Backbone as CSV, one residue per row, in Angstrom:
resi,resn,N_x,N_y,N_z,CA_x,CA_y,CA_z,C_x,C_y,C_z
1,UNK,0.840,-1.192,0.000,0.000,0.000,0.000,0.864,1.227,0.000
2,UNK,1.878,1.219,0.797,2.784,2.353,0.861,3.525,2.507,-0.442
3,UNK,3.902,1.440,-1.059,4.596,1.534,-2.345,3.701,2.149,-3.404
4,UNK,2.432,1.830,-3.375,1.479,2.377,-4.342,1.335,3.860,-4.163
5,UNK,1.315,4.325,-2.939,1.190,5.774,-2.677,2.444,6.507,-3.147
6,UNK,3.595,5.898,-2.897,4.836,6.535,-3.340,4.888,6.645,-4.859
7,UNK,4.420,5.641,-5.525,4.411,5.667,-6.988,3.520,6.765,-7.510
8,UNK,2.378,6.920,-6.883,1.455,7.987,-7.315,2.087,9.361,-7.112
9,UNK,2.787,9.520,-5.991,3.423,10.830,-5.726,4.488,11.126,-6.768
10,UNK,5.291,10.083,-7.116,6.332,10.263,-8.127,5.722,10.649,-9.459
11,UNK,4.604,9.974,-9.827,3.928,10.288,-11.108,3.416,11.710,-11.114
12,UNK,2.864,12.133,-9.947,2.339,13.513,-9.881,3.472,14.532,-10.044
13,UNK,4.592,14.222,-9.395,5.738,15.158,-9.479,6.263,15.256,-10.904
14,UNK,6.355,14.071,-11.564,6.800,14.053,-12.970,5.855,14.842,-13.845
15,UNK,4.557,14.692,-13.586,3.572,15.416,-14.390,3.704,16.915,-14.198
16,UNK,3.931,17.301,-12.949,4.101,18.744,-12.667,5.333,19.300,-13.388
17,UNK,6.426,18.546,-13.341,7.623,19.002,-14.052,7.383,19.129,-15.535
18,UNK,6.622,18.165,-16.076,6.321,18.213,-17.516,5.510,19.439,-17.869
19,UNK,4.518,19.756,-17.031,3.674,20.944,-17.291,4.513,22.218,-17.234
20,UNK,5.382,22.282,-16.234,6.234,23.493,-16.118,7.141,23.620,-17.337
21,UNK,7.712,22.532,-17.811,8.606,22.588,-18.975,7.860,23.019,-20.213
22,UNK,6.659,22.505,-20.422,5.854,22.901,-21.591,5.502,24.369,-21.542
23,UNK,5.191,24.847,-20.362,4.816,26.257,-20.208,5.988,27.165,-20.563
24,UNK,7.202,26.821,-20.130,8.385,27.655,-20.427,8.695,27.677,-21.916
25,UNK,8.544,26.506,-22.559,8.841,26.460,-24.004,7.851,27.289,-24.794
26,UNK,6.598,27.294,-24.357,5.563,28.107,-25.046,5.861,29.588,-24.908
27,UNK,6.290,30.015,-23.708,6.621,31.451,-23.505,7.794,31.876,-24.360
28,UNK,8.813,31.029,-24.460,9.959,31.390,-25.294,9.593,31.489,-26.762
29,UNK,8.686,30.568,-27.190,8.277,30.614,-28.603,7.504,31.879,-28.905
30,UNK,6.663,32.302,-27.977,5.877,33.530,-28.198,6.751,34.775,-28.120
31,UNK,7.744,34.778,-27.272,8.580,35.962,-27.080,9.503,36.206,-28.265
32,UNK,10.014,35.200,-28.912,10.974,35.344,-30.002,10.423,36.097,-31.202
33,UNK,9.223,35.818,-31.720,8.710,36.595,-32.864,8.553,38.050,-32.534
34,UNK,8.171,38.383,-31.279,8.003,39.794,-30.927,9.324,40.525,-31.009
35,UNK,10.407,39.890,-30.520,11.715,40.539,-30.586,12.166,40.732,-32.019
36,UNK,11.938,39.703,-32.840,12.323,39.806,-34.254,11.560,40.918,-34.940
37,UNK,10.259,41.045,-34.619,9.460,42.101,-35.241,9.956,43.458,-34.825
38,UNK,10.370,43.580,-33.554,10.867,44.866,-33.063,12.146,45.268,-33.770
39,UNK,13.073,44.276,-33.917,14.320,44.578,-34.597,14.090,44.933,-36.055
40,UNK,13.204,44.259,-36.726,12.916,44.534,-38.145,12.314,45.897,-38.330
41,UNK,11.396,46.270,-37.478,10.762,47.588,-37.602,11.773,48.694,-37.357
42,UNK,12.726,48.470,-36.453,13.760,49.469,-36.209,14.637,49.672,-37.437
43,UNK,15.001,48.585,-38.095,15.815,48.702,-39.298,15.075,49.433,-40.394
44,UNK,13.788,49.133,-40.547,12.995,49.808,-41.580,12.881,51.284,-41.297
45,UNK,12.700,51.634,-40.060,12.554,53.046,-39.690,13.841,53.808,-39.995
46,UNK,14.975,53.141,-39.743,16.258,53.797,-40.018,16.456,54.024,-41.504
47,UNK,16.034,53.068,-42.317,16.209,53.217,-43.766,15.268,54.241,-44.343
48,UNK,14.067,54.382,-43.797,13.061,55.270,-44.379,13.272,56.718,-43.985
49,UNK,14.017,56.991,-42.901,14.162,58.362,-42.421,15.640,58.749,-42.400
50,UNK,16.214,59.138,-43.561,17.616,59.570,-43.586,17.791,60.896,-42.856
51,UNK,18.965,61.081,-42.291,19.244,62.319,-41.551,19.695,63.387,-42.539
52,UNK,19.002,64.527,-42.635,19.343,65.638,-43.521,19.141,66.942,-42.784
53,UNK,19.673,68.060,-43.406,19.482,69.396,-42.861,18.272,70.089,-43.446
54,UNK,17.535,69.400,-44.328,16.388,70.026,-44.966,15.218,70.084,-44.016
55,UNK,14.380,71.084,-44.225,13.162,71.213,-43.441,12.190,70.111,-43.816
56,UNK,11.311,69.736,-42.897,10.309,68.703,-43.222,9.459,69.120,-44.406
57,UNK,9.226,68.198,-45.278,8.352,68.468,-46.425,9.113,68.892,-47.656
58,UNK,10.429,69.273,-47.497,11.210,69.691,-48.650,11.814,68.486,-49.333
59,UNK,11.986,68.618,-50.653,12.563,67.534,-51.435,13.961,67.923,-51.845
60,UNK,14.913,67.082,-51.557,16.296,67.360,-51.910,16.542,66.890,-53.328
61,UNK,16.981,67.824,-54.171,17.236,67.502,-55.580,18.730,67.611,-55.837
62,UNK,19.244,66.637,-56.500,20.658,66.690,-56.854,20.827,67.532,-58.109
63,UNK,21.954,68.251,-58.173,22.236,69.115,-59.311,23.055,68.331,-60.322
64,UNK,22.497,68.153,-61.488,23.192,67.423,-62.534,24.118,68.324,-63.312
65,UNK,24.851,67.808,-64.298,25.789,68.602,-65.103,25.131,69.762,-65.808
66,UNK,23.875,69.592,-66.287,23.207,70.665,-67.009,22.983,71.854,-66.098
67,UNK,22.563,71.595,-64.867,22.314,72.679,-63.926,23.604,73.422,-63.594
68,UNK,24.700,72.678,-63.468,25.990,73.299,-63.185,26.423,74.198,-64.322
69,UNK,26.191,73.771,-65.555,26.562,74.591,-66.704,25.773,75.883,-66.741
70,UNK,24.512,75.812,-66.390,23.679,77.021,-66.386,24.179,78.001,-65.348
71,UNK,24.557,77.508,-64.147,25.065,78.390,-63.104,26.365,79.046,-63.536
72,UNK,27.238,78.269,-64.164,28.488,78.836,-64.634,28.253,79.899,-65.691
73,UNK,27.263,79.693,-66.510,26.930,80.670,-67.540,26.447,81.962,-66.931
74,UNK,25.652,81.868,-65.859,25.162,83.071,-65.191,26.303,83.851,-64.585
75,UNK,27.251,83.150,-63.949,28.381,83.842,-63.345,29.227,84.523,-64.397
76,UNK,29.428,83.840,-65.515,30.228,84.418,-66.591,29.570,85.651,-67.170
77,UNK,28.233,85.628,-67.274,27.537,86.763,-67.869,27.641,88.009,-67.030
78,UNK,27.916,87.862,-65.717,28.023,89.027,-64.847,29.378,89.702,-64.954
79,UNK,30.372,89.049,-65.543,31.681,89.643,-65.664,31.650,90.741,-66.716
80,UNK,32.366,91.869,-66.468,32.351,92.965,-67.443,33.009,92.545,-68.743
81,UNK,32.445,93.026,-69.821,32.976,92.708,-71.134,34.063,93.714,-71.472
82,UNK,35.293,93.257,-71.574,36.403,94.133,-71.895,37.207,93.523,-73.005
83,UNK,37.874,94.370,-73.724,38.745,93.922,-74.807,40.175,94.237,-74.412
84,UNK,40.928,93.181,-74.060,42.282,93.405,-73.593,43.144,94.023,-74.676
85,UNK,42.808,93.752,-75.912,43.607,94.276,-77.010,43.146,95.642,-77.475
86,UNK,42.165,96.202,-76.790,41.633,97.495,-77.220,42.664,98.583,-76.982
87,UNK,42.967,99.335,-77.994,43.963,100.386,-77.901,43.317,101.666,-77.389
88,UNK,44.076,102.497,-76.643,43.533,103.769,-76.161,43.074,104.629,-77.323
89,UNK,41.998,105.336,-77.102,41.460,106.182,-78.152,42.401,107.336,-78.434
90,UNK,42.218,107.920,-79.610,43.078,109.034,-80.013,42.903,110.221,-79.092
91,UNK,41.649,110.448,-78.615,41.397,111.578,-77.723,42.129,111.419,-76.400
92,UNK,42.166,110.172,-75.847,42.875,109.953,-74.587,44.371,110.134,-74.767
93,UNK,44.911,109.701,-75.920,46.337,109.902,-76.183,46.673,111.384,-76.273
94,UNK,45.809,112.140,-76.942,46.036,113.575,-77.058,45.972,114.253,-75.701
95,UNK,45.057,113.753,-74.848,44.917,114.337,-73.514,46.185,114.134,-72.707
96,UNK,46.753,112.918,-72.783,47.976,112.636,-72.042,49.129,113.491,-72.556
97,UNK,49.191,113.673,-73.877,50.247,114.492,-74.457,50.115,115.933,-74.010
98,UNK,48.882,116.450,-74.050,48.658,117.835,-73.662,48.981,118.064,-72.197
99,UNK,48.607,117.088,-71.337,48.849,117.244,-69.915,50.345,117.250,-69.598
100,UNK,51.165,116.610,-70.449,52.601,116.589,-70.211,53.348,117.729,-70.874
101,UNK,52.662,118.547,-71.660,53.315,119.624,-72.393,53.860,120.702,-71.476
102,UNK,53.151,120.999,-70.405,53.575,122.088,-69.517,54.954,121.799,-68.941
103,UNK,55.125,120.610,-68.402,56.417,120.241,-67.832,57.502,120.202,-68.906
104,UNK,57.127,119.724,-70.089,58.106,119.654,-71.180,58.600,121.036,-71.580
105,UNK,57.687,121.974,-71.705,58.072,123.324,-72.123,58.844,124.047,-71.027
106,UNK,58.457,123.840,-69.785,59.220,124.461,-68.704,60.658,123.956,-68.691
107,UNK,60.831,122.676,-68.951,62.178,122.112,-69.017,62.956,122.727,-70.178
108,UNK,62.314,122.889,-71.339,62.981,123.477,-72.497,63.380,124.927,-72.226
109,UNK,62.478,125.660,-71.574,62.787,127.063,-71.274,63.965,127.175,-70.312
110,UNK,64.020,126.290,-69.338,65.150,126.293,-68.404,66.459,125.983,-69.115
111,UNK,66.421,125.068,-70.067,67.628,124.729,-70.818,68.073,125.901,-71.693
112,UNK,67.119,126.602,-72.290,67.453,127.772,-73.109,68.080,128.874,-72.261
113,UNK,67.521,129.097,-71.076,68.069,130.125,-70.191,69.476,129.748,-69.716
114,UNK,69.673,128.463,-69.434,71.002,128.003,-69.036,72.014,128.211,-70.166
115,UNK,71.576,127.990,-71.401,72.465,128.213,-72.549,72.842,129.687,-72.678
116,UNK,71.914,130.592,-72.386,72.230,132.027,-72.429,73.312,132.386,-71.414
117,UNK,73.197,131.793,-70.203,74.185,132.120,-69.172,75.569,131.576,-69.515
118,UNK,75.589,130.482,-70.254,76.868,129.853,-70.598,77.403,130.290,-71.963
119,UNK,76.781,131.314,-72.548,77.243,131.792,-73.864,78.647,132.385,-73.747
120,UNK,79.377,132.316,-74.853,80.744,132.838,-74.862,80.737,134.360,-74.739
121,UNK,81.681,134.847,-74.000,81.814,136.297,-73.847,82.353,136.907,-75.144
122,UNK,81.790,138.067,-75.482,82.253,138.794,-76.670,82.898,140.102,-76.230
123,UNK,83.687,140.661,-77.104,84.463,141.861,-76.738,84.009,143.104,-77.486
124,UNK,83.686,142.977,-78.762,83.322,144.152,-79.538,81.833,144.429,-79.442
125,UNK,81.459,145.683,-79.693,80.053,146.074,-79.643,79.246,145.370,-80.727
126,UNK,79.813,145.188,-81.859,79.116,144.509,-82.954,78.797,143.062,-82.576
127,UNK,79.764,142.407,-81.928,79.540,141.029,-81.511,78.460,140.957,-80.420
128,UNK,78.469,141.925,-79.511,77.454,141.951,-78.459,76.056,142.136,-79.052
129,UNK,75.946,143.069,-80.009,74.647,143.308,-80.645,74.176,142.060,-81.395
130,UNK,75.112,141.400,-82.075,74.750,140.182,-82.805,74.312,139.075,-81.846
131,UNK,74.992,138.969,-80.731,74.660,137.940,-79.749,73.269,138.186,-79.147
132,UNK,72.960,139.429,-78.810,71.661,139.747,-78.216,70.538,139.628,-79.249
133,UNK,70.828,139.917,-80.485,69.836,139.763,-81.548,69.491,138.288,-81.742
134,UNK,70.494,137.410,-81.667,70.266,135.970,-81.794,69.466,135.455,-80.592
135,UNK,69.779,135.999,-79.423,69.037,135.587,-78.227,67.577,136.002,-78.324
136,UNK,67.337,137.226,-78.797,65.954,137.690,-78.940,65.196,136.840,-79.967
137,UNK,65.844,136.522,-81.088,65.200,135.717,-82.124,64.848,134.329,-81.591
138,UNK,65.736,133.742,-80.817,65.497,132.403,-80.263,64.269,132.407,-79.344
139,UNK,64.190,133.397,-78.457,63.068,133.438,-77.522,61.767,133.825,-78.212
140,UNK,61.862,134.657,-79.243,60.657,135.049,-79.977,60.076,133.857,-80.734
141,UNK,60.935,133.011,-81.301,60.468,131.808,-81.985,59.789,130.846,-80.999
142,UNK,60.375,130.703,-79.819,59.774,129.826,-78.809,58.430,130.383,-78.334
143,UNK,58.344,131.716,-78.249,57.074,132.332,-77.841,55.985,132.059,-78.869
144,UNK,56.308,132.155,-80.146,55.333,131.858,-81.196,54.915,130.385,-81.170
145,UNK,55.866,129.517,-80.870,55.555,128.099,-80.777,54.578,127.839,-79.617
146,UNK,54.834,128.442,-78.482,53.950,128.272,-77.320,52.565,128.839,-77.627
147,UNK,52.524,129.964,-78.295,51.248,130.579,-78.653,50.434,129.647,-79.557
148,UNK,51.111,128.954,-80.489,50.414,128.024,-81.369,49.845,126.827,-80.609
149,UNK,50.582,126.314,-79.614,50.093,125.195,-78.806,48.856,125.627,-78.011
150,UNK,48.911,126.819,-77.451,47.766,127.306,-76.671,46.547,127.524,-77.551
151,UNK,46.768,127.874,-78.793,45.649,128.053,-79.716,44.883,126.750,-79.924
152,UNK,45.558,125.604,-79.765,44.905,124.298,-79.892,44.287,123.837,-78.577
153,UNK,44.866,124.237,-77.460,44.394,123.766,-76.162,43.219,124.567,-75.612
154,UNK,43.235,125.862,-75.807,42.246,126.727,-75.170,40.958,126.788,-75.981
155,UNK,39.862,127.055,-75.298,38.600,127.257,-76.005,38.565,128.663,-76.595
156,UNK,37.509,128.961,-77.336,37.441,130.233,-78.083,37.463,131.441,-77.149
157,UNK,36.769,131.334,-76.014,36.723,132.465,-75.083,38.090,132.728,-74.465
158,UNK,38.773,131.674,-74.053,40.104,131.845,-73.479,41.093,132.364,-74.515
159,UNK,40.940,131.883,-75.755,41.862,132.320,-76.797,41.648,133.792,-77.143
160,UNK,40.430,134.241,-77.135,40.159,135.666,-77.377,40.816,136.524,-76.293
161,UNK,40.737,136.056,-75.061,41.362,136.771,-73.955,42.883,136.805,-74.119
162,UNK,43.452,135.675,-74.554,44.897,135.619,-74.738,45.351,136.540,-75.868
163,UNK,44.607,136.610,-76.939,44.981,137.499,-78.049,45.041,138.950,-77.592
164,UNK,44.054,139.344,-76.816,44.030,140.716,-76.310,45.220,140.971,-75.384
165,UNK,45.521,140.019,-74.540,46.676,140.161,-73.651,47.975,140.267,-74.455
166,UNK,48.064,139.467,-75.512,49.287,139.439,-76.292,49.508,140.755,-77.034
167,UNK,48.445,141.331,-77.530,48.570,142.645,-78.201,49.078,143.692,-77.218
168,UNK,48.513,143.662,-76.021,48.937,144.630,-75.005,50.385,144.377,-74.571
169,UNK,50.765,143.103,-74.525,52.130,142.792,-74.118,53.140,143.256,-75.166
170,UNK,52.844,143.059,-76.453,53.755,143.494,-77.511,53.983,145.009,-77.425
171,UNK,52.925,145.723,-77.177,53.036,147.169,-77.017,53.909,147.508,-75.809
172,UNK,53.698,146.778,-74.718,54.482,146.995,-73.506,55.943,146.657,-73.742
173,UNK,56.225,145.555,-74.462,57.602,145.139,-74.735,58.365,146.214,-75.485
174,UNK,57.753,146.712,-76.574,58.450,147.680,-77.413,58.640,149.012,-76.681
175,UNK,57.652,149.444,-75.927,57.767,150.704,-75.188,58.828,150.604,-74.100
176,UNK,58.864,149.459,-73.417,59.851,149.279,-72.360,61.264,149.226,-72.931
177,UNK,61.431,148.547,-74.068,62.746,148.478,-74.709,63.200,149.856,-75.170
178,UNK,62.284,150.621,-75.712,62.618,151.972,-76.174,63.023,152.853,-75.000
179,UNK,62.236,152.782,-73.927,62.529,153.599,-72.748,63.890,153.231,-72.156
180,UNK,64.199,151.955,-72.148,65.477,151.511,-71.608,66.644,151.956,-72.481
181,UNK,66.449,151.945,-73.791,67.533,152.308,-74.700,67.804,153.806,-74.695
182,UNK,66.801,154.609,-74.367,66.967,156.064,-74.355,67.951,156.519,-73.284
183,UNK,68.194,155.677,-72.312,69.199,156.023,-71.304,70.583,156.172,-71.937
184,UNK,70.759,155.486,-73.102,72.038,155.528,-73.807,71.874,156.212,-75.170
185,UNK,70.891,157.109,-75.241,70.596,157.770,-76.512,71.844,158.460,-77.052
186,UNK,72.077,158.170,-78.313,73.240,158.744,-78.972,74.511,157.985,-78.708
187,UNK,74.452,156.995,-77.812,75.669,156.249,-77.508,75.747,154.966,-78.319
188,UNK,76.850,154.300,-78.149,77.088,153.081,-78.912,76.279,151.894,-78.386
189,UNK,75.780,152.016,-77.176,75.045,150.895,-76.579,73.522,151.054,-76.685
190,UNK,73.066,152.121,-77.367,71.604,152.338,-77.448,70.904,151.170,-78.141
191,UNK,71.369,150.771,-79.276,70.761,149.652,-80.007,70.908,148.346,-79.240
192,UNK,72.063,148.160,-78.620,72.295,146.938,-77.852,71.297,146.823,-76.712
193,UNK,71.077,147.944,-76.033,70.141,147.913,-74.906,68.719,147.631,-75.370
194,UNK,68.359,148.187,-76.504,67.006,147.957,-77.032,66.777,146.465,-77.312
195,UNK,67.684,145.823,-78.010,67.534,144.414,-78.379,67.626,143.520,-77.145
196,UNK,68.526,143.824,-76.235,68.702,143.015,-75.037,67.437,143.050,-74.171
197,UNK,66.805,144.226,-74.095,65.565,144.342,-73.313,64.446,143.540,-73.962
198,UNK,64.330,143.602,-75.271,63.331,142.805,-75.971,63.528,141.307,-75.720
199,UNK,64.762,140.844,-75.755,65.065,139.426,-75.545,64.682,138.992,-74.126
200,UNK,65.010,139.815,-73.138,64.715,139.462,-71.746,63.210,139.438,-71.490
201,UNK,62.478,140.437,-72.019,61.030,140.470,-71.827,60.333,139.303,-72.543
202,UNK,60.849,138.928,-73.703,60.265,137.801,-74.440,60.474,136.493,-73.682
203,UNK,61.655,136.343,-73.093,61.919,135.153,-72.272,60.922,135.082,-71.106
204,UNK,60.707,136.195,-70.435,59.771,136.219,-69.304,58.345,135.897,-69.767
205,UNK,58.001,136.365,-70.951,56.645,136.096,-71.473,56.458,134.612,-71.767
206,UNK,57.482,133.947,-72.232,57.382,132.501,-72.489,57.044,131.753,-71.202
207,UNK,57.757,132.056,-70.146,57.477,131.426,-68.851,56.055,131.732,-68.383
208,UNK,55.627,132.976,-68.552,54.313,133.396,-68.068,53.178,132.661,-68.786
209,UNK,53.292,132.511,-70.105,52.232,131.835,-70.870,52.151,130.355,-70.511
210,UNK,53.305,129.715,-70.379,53.295,128.285,-70.018,52.716,128.086,-68.643
211,UNK,53.109,128.917,-67.686,52.634,128.751,-66.306,51.146,129.059,-66.175
212,UNK,50.657,130.029,-66.906,49.263,130.471,-66.740,48.276,129.696,-67.576
213,UNK,48.640,129.342,-68.803,47.653,128.787,-69.732,47.870,127.327,-70.120
214,UNK,49.116,126.903,-70.183,49.369,125.568,-70.732,48.951,124.486,-69.733
215,UNK,48.405,123.383,-70.276,47.926,122.283,-69.463,48.972,121.176,-69.397
């Protein structure tokens, strides 16, 4: 009788162990698909939502070669159109020449004056008169040359003013030379003084015209 009871207890215990084992296997089977589904959904979510700096709802478009060419064309069109081989116009060349004339003439006048100071000394009155006559002729020619340049540079109103000044100056030159020569009236130096005064006044007039009018 006791053996029969022990056998029943052993059978009950075995049955209980079997039930517990079946229950654990069922839970593991149910849990595994849920984990797999969770992992799969995570991977899909990562693939469907790329990380970008664009605002939500915007579509990112890649720029192909055609679009790049159009942009380059726009940038090129904004550059100024210049001709590297374009030569300066004749008017600009003339302007540069005219603007440099003043300095050029002042330099020439200084060289002429230096030549007068370094002229050879003469002894006879005839040689002195000849020397002063040559000096006057040289400065008078330069004065006419300067007057011709100013006739091209100045406008009509300025040129009219210069003509009037020049007429008055010629009168002043001759009167001053005459007055200076009268100090030696009847002497051997009267003619010399007249020509020498004309030469000196003409030299001063050359400087005055270049400084006042020439560009």
